[in-house]
C-alpha positions in Angstrom: 9.4 -6.1 -14.4 8.6 -9.8 -13.6 6.5 -11.2 -11.1 9.2 -11.9 -8.7 10.2 -8.2 -8.6 6.7 -7.2 -7.9 6.4 -9.6 -5.1 9.7 -8.5 -3.6 8.7 -4.9 -3.7 5.5 -5.5 -1.8 7.2 -7.8 0.7 9.6 -4.8 1.4 6.6 -2.6 1.8 5.2 -5.0 4.3 8.3 -4.9 6.1 8.3 -1.1 6.2 4.7 -1.3 7.6 5.7 -3.7 10.2 7.2 -0.8 12.0 3.7 0.8 12.6 1.7 -1.6 14.9 -1.1 -1.4 17.4 1.7 -1.5 20.1 3.2 1.7 18.6 6.1 2.8 16.4 9.3 0.8 16.3 11.9 2.0 13.9 14.2 -0.8 12.4 17.6 -0.3 11.1 17.2 -3.0 8.4 14.3 -1.3 6.6 15.5 0.2 3.1 15.2 4.0 2.8 13.8 4.4 6.4 15.7 7.6 6.8 13.6 9.1 4.0 10.3 7.5 4.9 9.8 6.6 8.5 9.2 10.0 10.1 7.2 11.2 7.1 4.9 8.2 7.4 4.3 9.0 11.1 3.4 12.5 9.8 1.0 11.1 7.3 -0.8 9.1 9.9 -1.3 12.2 12.1 -2.6 14.2 8.9 -5.0 11.4 8.1 -6.6 11.8 11.6 -6.8 15.5 11.2 -8.5 15.2 7.9 -10.9 12.4 9.0 -11.9 12.0 12.6 -12.8 8.5 12.1 -9.3 7.7 11.2 -8.0 7.6 14.8 -4.3 6.6 15.3 -5.4 3.2 16.7 -7.6 2.4 13.8 -5.0 3.4 11.3 -2.3 1.5 13.0 -4.7 -1.6 13.1 -5.0 -1.3 9.3 -1.3 -1.0 8.9 -0.4 -4.0 11.1 -2.9 -6.1 9.2 -1.4 -5.1 5.8 2.3 -5.7 7.2 1.2 -9.3 7.9 -0.7 -9.8 4.6 2.3 -8.7 2.7 4.6 -11.4 4.2 6.1 -13.5 1.4 4.3 -16.7 2.2 0.9 -15.0 2.1 1.7 -13.3 -1.2 3.0 -16.6 -2.8 0.0 -18.5 -1.5 -2.2 -15.8 -3.1 -0.6 -15.7 -6.5 0.1 -19.5 -7.0 -3.1 -20.3 -8.8 -2.8 -17.6 -11.5 -0.9 -17.3 -14.8 0.6 -13.8 -15.1 2.6 -14.6 -18.2 0.0 -13.6 -20.8 -0.9 -10.2 -19.4 -0.7 -7.3 -21.8 -0.3 -4.3 -19.6 -3.2 -1.9 -19.6 -4.2 1.2 -17.4 -6.7 0.3 -14.8 -8.6 3.0 -12.9 -9.6 2.6 -9.3 -12.2 4.7 -7.6 -11.7 4.1 -3.9 -14.0 4.4 -1.0 -12.9 6.3 2.3 -14.8 4.5 5.0 -11.7 2.8 6.6 -8.1 3.4 6.4 -6.5 2.1 3.1 -9.7 0.4 2.2 -8.6 0.4 -1.5 -5.3 -0.9 -1.0 -6.1 -4.6 -2.1 -7.3 -3.2 -5.5 -4.2 -1.2 -5.8 -2.1 -4.1 -4.9 -4.0 -6.5 -7.2 -3.6 -4.1 -10.2 0.1 -3.8 -9.8 0.7 -7.4 -9.0 -0.9 -8.4 -12.1 1.3 -6.3 -14.2 -1.1 -3.5 -15.1 -0.6 0.3 -14.5 -2.8 1.9 -12.0 -4.7 5.1 -12.0 -6.1 6.1 -8.6 -9.0 8.4 -7.7 -9.1 8.5 -3.9 -11.8 9.4 -1.6 -11.5 12.8 0.1 -11.7 11.0 3.3 -8.7 8.8 2.9 -6.1 10.7 0.6 -2.9 10.8 2.8 -1.5 7.3 3.4 -1.6 5.6 -0.2 0.4 8.2 -2.2 3.1 8.0 0.6 3.3 4.1 0.2 3.2 4.2 -3.5 6.3 6.6 -3.3 8.0 4.1 -1.1 7.2 1.2 -3.6 8.8 3.3 -6.3 11.9 3.7 -4.2 12.3 -0.1 -3.5 11.4 -1.0 -7.1 12.2 1.7 -9.5 10.5 -0.1 -12.4 7.2 0.9 -10.7 7.9 4.5 -11.8 5.4 5.6 -14.4 3.0 2.6 -13.5 1.3 4.5 -10.6 -0.6 7.7 -10.9 -3.2 9.7 -8.8 -5.8 12.0 -10.0 -8.4 14.3 -8.4 -9.8 15.1 -12.0 -12.3 13.4 -14.1 -10.9 9.9 -15.1 -9.4 9.7 -18.7 -7.4 7.3 -20.8 -8.0 4.0 -19.0 -8.9 0.5 -20.1 -10.8 -0.8 -17.2 -12.2 0.3 -13.9 -12.6 -0.9 -10.3 -15.2 1.3 -8.5 -16.4 1.2 -4.9 -19.3 3.2 -3.5 -22.9 3.3 -2.3 -25.8 1.7 -4.1 -26.6 5.3 -5.5 -23.1 5.9 -6.8 -23.0 2.4 -8.2 -25.9 3.2 -10.5 -23.9 6.2 -11.8 -20.8 4.1 -12.2 -22.8 1.5 -14.1 -24.0 4.0 -16.6 -20.7 6.0 -16.9 -18.5 3.0 -17.3 -20.9 0.8 -19.2 -18.3 0.7 -22.2 -15.3 -0.4 -20.1 -14.6 -3.8 -18.4 -15.5 -3.1 -14.7 -16.0 -4.3 -11.3 -18.6 -2.0 -9.4 -19.2 -2.6 -5.7 -22.2 -1.6 -3.9 -23.2 -1.4 -0.2 -22.8 -4.6 1.8 -22.9 -5.5 5.5 -21.8 -8.2 7.6 -23.9 -10.4 10.1 -23.4 -12.7 13.0 -25.5 -15.8 13.7 -25.7 -16.5 17.4 -27.1 -19.7 18.8 -27.0 -18.9 22.6 -24.0 -21.4 23.0 -21.3 -19.0 22.3 -18.4 -18.8 24.8 -17.3 -15.6 26.6 -14.3 -15.6 24.4 -16.3 -15.8 21.1 -18.6 -12.9 22.2 -15.6 -11.0 23.4 -14.1 -11.6 19.9 -17.4 -10.5 18.2 -17.0 -7.2 19.8 -14.1 -6.5 17.7 -16.2 -7.3 14.7 -18.8 -4.7 15.6 -16.6 -1.9 17.0 -13.4 -1.9 14.9 -13.5 1.2 12.7 -16.5 2.3 14.5 -18.6 -0.2 12.4 -18.0 1.7 9.2 -16.5 -1.1 7.1 -18.4 -3.5 4.9 -16.8 -6.3 7.0 -18.3 -4.8 10.3 -20.9 -6.7 11.8 -24.1 -4.6 11.8 -26.7 -7.2 12.3 -27.3 -10.1 14.6 -29.5 -13.1 14.1 -30.5 -14.8 17.3 -32.9 -17.5 18.5 -36.3 -16.7 20.1 -35.8 -16.1 23.8 -32.1 -15.0 23.4 -30.6 -13.6 26.6 -28.7 -10.4 25.6 -27.0 -10.1 29.0 -24.0 -12.1 28.0 -23.8 -10.1 24.7 -23.7 -6.8 26.5 -21.2 -8.0 29.1 -18.9 -9.0 26.3 -19.3 -5.6 24.6 -18.5 -3.7 27.8 -14.8 -3.4 27.3 -15.4 -1.0 24.3 -17.1 1.5 26.5 -14.5 4.1 26.1 -15.5 4.5 22.4 -18.2 6.9 23.7 -15.5 9.4 24.5 -14.9 9.9 20.6 -16.9 13.0 19.8 -18.0 11.9 16.4 -19.3 8.4 17.6 -20.9 10.1 20.6 -22.7 12.5 18.4 -24.0 9.7 16.4 -25.1 7.7 19.4 -27.0 10.6 20.9 -28.8 11.5 17.5 -29.8 8.0 16.9 -30.9 7.3 20.5 -33.0 10.4 20.3 -34.6 9.4 17.0 -35.5 6.0 18.5 -37.1 7.5 21.6 -39.0 10.0 19.7 -40.3 7.3 17.4 -41.0 5.0 20.3 -39.1 2.2 18.9 -38.1 -0.5 21.2 -34.3 -0.9 21.7 -31.8 -1.9 24.4 -28.8 0.1 25.1 -25.8 0.2 27.6 -24.6 3.7 27.2 -22.6 3.3 24.1 -24.4 0.7 21.9 -27.9 0.3 21.0 -29.5 -2.9 19.7 -32.8 -2.7 18.0 -35.1 -5.4 16.2 -35.0 -4.6 12.6 -35.1 -6.5 9.4 -32.5 -4.3 7.6 -28.8 -5.3 7.3 -27.4 -1.6 7.3 -27.6 -0.2 11.0 -26.6 3.3 11.8 -23.4 4.1 13.8 -23.6 3.0 17.5 -26.5 0.7 16.6 -26.7 -3.0 15.8 -29.8 -4.5 14.5 -31.0 -8.0 15.4 -33.6 -10.4 14.1 -34.9 -13.6 15.6 -35.0 -16.9 13.7 -37.1 -20.1 14.3 -34.9 -22.3 12.1 -31.3 -22.3 11.2 -32.1 -23.9 7.8 -34.6 -21.2 7.0 -32.2 -18.7 8.0 -29.5 -20.1 5.9 -31.8 -19.9 2.9 -32.6 -16.3 3.6 -28.9 -15.3 3.7 -28.2 -17.3 0.5 -31.0 -15.3 -1.2 -29.7 -12.0 0.2 -25.9 -12.8 -0.7 -25.5 -9.7 -2.7 -26.2 -7.7 0.4 -23.9 -9.5 2.6 -20.1 -9.3 2.9 -19.3 -11.7 5.8 -21.2 -14.2 8.0 -19.8 -14.8 11.4 -20.8 -18.0 13.2 -19.4 -21.1 14.6 -20.3 -24.3 12.7 -23.5 -22.9 11.2 -22.6 -21.5 7.6 -20.3 -23.1 5.1 -18.5 -19.8 4.4 -18.5 -18.5 7.9 -15.8 -16.4 9.4 -14.7 -17.1 13.0 -15.6 -14.6 15.6 -13.2 -11.7 15.7 -11.7 -12.1 12.2 -13.8 -10.0 9.9 -11.4 -7.3 9.8 -8.5 -9.7 9.1 -9.1 -10.9 5.6 -6.6 -12.9 3.7 -5.4 -11.7 0.3 -7.6 -14.2 -1.3 -10.8 -13.0 0.5 -12.2 -10.8 -2.3 -14.7 -8.2 -1.7 -18.2 -9.2 -2.9 -16.5 -12.7 -3.8 -15.4 -11.2 -7.1 -11.9 -12.4 -8.0 -10.1 -9.1 -8.8 -7.0 -10.9 -10.1 -9.1 -13.2 -12.4 -10.7 -10.1 -13.8 -7.5 -8.3 -14.3 -5.9 -11.3 -16.1 -8.9 -11.4 -18.7 -8.6 -7.7 -19.7 
């Protein structure tokens, strides 16, 4: 199977996914094998929410819509154009996936198969319905993928390299267990936003998407704000208000109530609006329904601090402040070439 075949297969997968958007479901007559897969995938979306209360239909559809756009042929060709796939000696690559947001491990899955290797997937129990179904679809549109994709719930065996994503604690286990294998091991990371006080209403409105999408569970979710001394949070809270229905989600509301009680009993200073709390704290990782903030005196000093802490940070949202910044509202819309932890997965796979 050559690179063009692999690209075409994933383009067809993207076309299949284009039927599942935040606007709802729209069955298209032109999609291959739709009679076998369309209704079945609707059922998998329902099952994924039943298995994991954080995987609401709207969040799953948001993820699917994002992947359908990423898998357009122009995006894939832009992604792969700088790599040489001709020298790949196919190996079996194990992927240990996280389960914090829907299809969070799909980029690794895509990278392994696009590079010409075989993939052995160990899924999180929190996200185990969607990917096997999509893998089956890929095998239908490109039969040469059969035998190159496998899933396991058992201990990993017979693989040549590993990509593992987990917490800081599990990363220590991964580093020990896979010490004799080529590996990419990802730890906890969080995303931050730098505010100057000059943001437009539109920018702050977009920031709300970076904070609340996936309930803030993603490593690309903004969990920490850096604000200048004397910053007025009224504009910030006003921009967040459109997300107030989020408190009607039981799991989110339980976390909100619990964390609010902890803060009040501990007599911590915090501001809240009925569905979001903000608390001054130097940590990057904030609990659900909470965003930490920290004041800064100097942008230059802040940039030095964030550079020193780069191993803890996934995205920096700002406007004209940081060289590698991401625009407001775009943290959950990464390009194929926006690699997690800034580790080039394809480059790693081509060197094995």
